N, C-alpha and C positions, 0 to 999 in steps of 0.2 A: 210417166205422164209428164207433159210439158208443165213447167212451173211459172213461166213468164211469157206474155204474149205481146205482139205488136198491135197497133191499132187496126191494121189490115186483117190480122188473124181474128181479133175480137169482132170485127165487122162481119166476117164470114160466119163465126159462131152464132152471133146475134141476128144474122140475116138483115143487116142494115148497111148503109154506105159508110166507107171509112171516115168521111167528114162528120157523120153523126157521132161516131165514137170520139173523134177529136173534140167535138162540142161538149159531149158528156164529161170528158176528161178536163177540158179547160174550165168548165163550170163547177168542177169539184164534185160532180155527182158520181163519177167513176174514178176511184183512187188509183194512184200509180206513181211513177216517177219519170223524169226526163233524163236522158243520157247526158252527162256533163259536157258542156260545150256544143250542144246541138238541140234541136227541137224534137228529136226522136223520142217518142213516148213508149213506155213499157208498163204493162198492167200485170201484176202478180196474180196468179191463179186464184188465191183466196179472196182477193178483192173483186175479181170478175164474178166468181161464184156468189159472193154476198150481194153484189149489184143485181145479178140475174134473179136471185131468190126474192130480193126486195121488190123487184118490178114484175114478178110473175112470169119471167121468161123461162122456157124449158131448158133444162141443163144438158140434156142429151148425153154426149160422151163425157162431159165434165162431172156428171153425177158420181159422187164418191160411194164406195162401199163402206161398210161399217168397219173401222180400223181398230185392230187389237194389237197391242205391243206386248210381247211376252219376253221377260227378262230373266235370264239365268236358269230356265227350265231344262229338264232332261229330255232326251230324244223321245222317250216313250210318251211323255205328256204331249209333246209337240205333235207327234203322230196322231194321238187320240183327238187333239183339238182340230187338226186338219180333217179328220174323219167326221167329227161331230159339228163342225162349223165350216161347211164347204164354201169355196169361192163362188159356186153357182148361186148361192143365197146372198151374194154380195158381202161376204165376210173377207176382210183382208188382214191376214195375220203376218206381222213383222216380228223378227226374232233378233234379240240383242243378247250377247253373251256376258256383257259386263256394263258397268255404269257409264263408261265413256261411250260405248255404242248406243246405250239407251238414251243418253243425252242427245247424241247426234240424230238418232232416228225420231225421237220425240219432237225435236225442234223442226225436223224436216217435214213431218206430216202429223197433223193433229189426231192422235189416237183418242178414241172414246172410251176404251177399256184398256187398262194397263195391269198386267199380271206379273208380279215380281216374286220369284222363288227365293226365300230367305236362305236356301242352301248355298247361295253364292256368298253368304256372309251377312249376318244381321246388320252390322254397321253400314255396309255398302248398300244394302236394300233400303234401310231407313233413310240414308242420305239421298237416294234416288227419289223416294216418295216425298220427302221434305222439299227437295228442289222442284219437283213437278208441282206441288201444291202452292209454291210461291209464284208460279207462272200463271197469270190470268187466263192463258190459253187452255189450261187444264183444270179450271175451277169446276167444270161440270163432268170431268172424266171420272170414271169409276176405277179406283185403284184397289186391287185385290192382292192380298199376301198369301203365299203358300208357305206354311210353316210346319216344322216337325213339332211333335208334342212338347218337347223341352223348350222350344222357342215361341210357342203359341200363347202369348199373353194378349188376347184381343183388345183389352182396354188400353194397354200401353202402346200397341201398334196403331190403334185408331188415333191416338194423340200425335203420332208421327206422320199422319197423313193417309193412312190406309182406311178404306171404307169398310172392308170386311176381311176376315181371316178364314182361310180354309186349312184345317189341320190335316196333315198327312198321316196315314193314307186317307184319301178322300175319293169320292166317286166323281169322275170327270163329267158325268152326265149332269150332276148338280151344279158344277161350275159352269157348264155351257148353258144350263137353264137360266142361271143368273145373268150371263152375258146376253142371252136372247131377250130377257126382260128389259135390260138396258137398251138394246137395239130397238125394241118396240116403243119405249119411252122417247128415244131419239127421233124415231120416225113420226111420232105423234106431234112433235113440236112444230 
């Protein structure tokens, strides 16, 4: 999906004239930036979506699905999540194998639920959770830990930034029910 739009593209999306978009931009109502050395304006997707929501404009194709970032999970869990949280219900599952990928993906798209498997290494998982919690973009995100019995210290993990801990083996249906409750809360906002 496109991440940055021109004023002409925004005009088509909002069904207004390009000069109207330029006026919104110049008045500071629609945030964005100008290309250095020119008057060419660019509007990042997140600012456009916020503007459209604020003014009650229909999002159409810009409407996001409910984003879930899964870090370090095994293939069996990923397959089960795909089955229980289908894209047809607007669930978008992104997969990161390590902390570097998790950081890149998290910054690229604001995930609303982040599931981190401590099997990747407790210190690496805790570092990811702490980093995400420091970012204001993820203040409202639900961060879940998947932990083996030996590593499952819920109170200690909560102080590291995790909201909840699921001890392995766990029922994937319970995990997906928790994700669905978070989606319902997000949609109610």
